[in-house]
C-alpha positions, -999 to +999 in steps of 0.1 A: +000+000+000+028+024+009+045+018-025+012+026-043+009+059-025+045+068-032+040+059-069+008+079-071+025+109-054+053+108-079+029+105-108+009+135-096+041+156-091+053+147-127+019+156-142+018+189-124+053+198-136+045+190-172+012+209-170+028+240-155+057+239-179+033+243-210+034+277-225+003+293-240+018+299-274-013+316-288-015+340-259+022+348-262+019+355-299-011+377-292+008+397-266+037+401-290+014+415-316-005+438-292+027+452-277+042+460-311+071+435-307+065+422-342+075+456-356+112+448-347+112+410-341+101+378-360+103+342-349+128+330-376+142+362-392+163+390-379+146+423-384+156+454-365+160+432-334+172+396-333+150+366-343+133+351-313+147+316-322+182+332-318+172+347-285+158+314-273+191+297-282+212+325-266+193+321-233+191+283-234+195+271-199+186+304-184+152+314-169+124+334-184+132+360-156+167+363-171+154+370-205+128+394-192+155+413-173+174+416-205+144+430-223+137+455-194+174+467-195+171+479-231+157+514-234+143+506-269+117+484-252+105+512-229+073+520-248+062+483-250+070+478-213+046+505-204+018+485-220+025+452-202+031+437-168+057+413-154+034+383-157+027+389-194+064+397-201+072+364-183+048+345-206+064+360-237+099+352-223+089+316-216+076+312-251+107+327-267+128+302-246+109+273-262+119+285-296+156+280-290+154+243-287 
């Protein structure tokens, strides 16, 4: 009985980790469009700013918070940052990180 409970606990923990790790790609894309990020960035192609796949590769192994801090540190992003919050910037950063795989 004890083994069954332990196995069930592990299964629940793994399921929750996978579920929470999923990124809402459509919402992230919508945020990018709404904030004007697509004026300077594209997923696959360098425009004014780097391609997001390149950013994802550059920040591979880092956290979404690391990427968000980098975005916040650049004055060129000031206007877009006024229109968003840390939660939504975090979502966009998480999505960008998935592109670098």
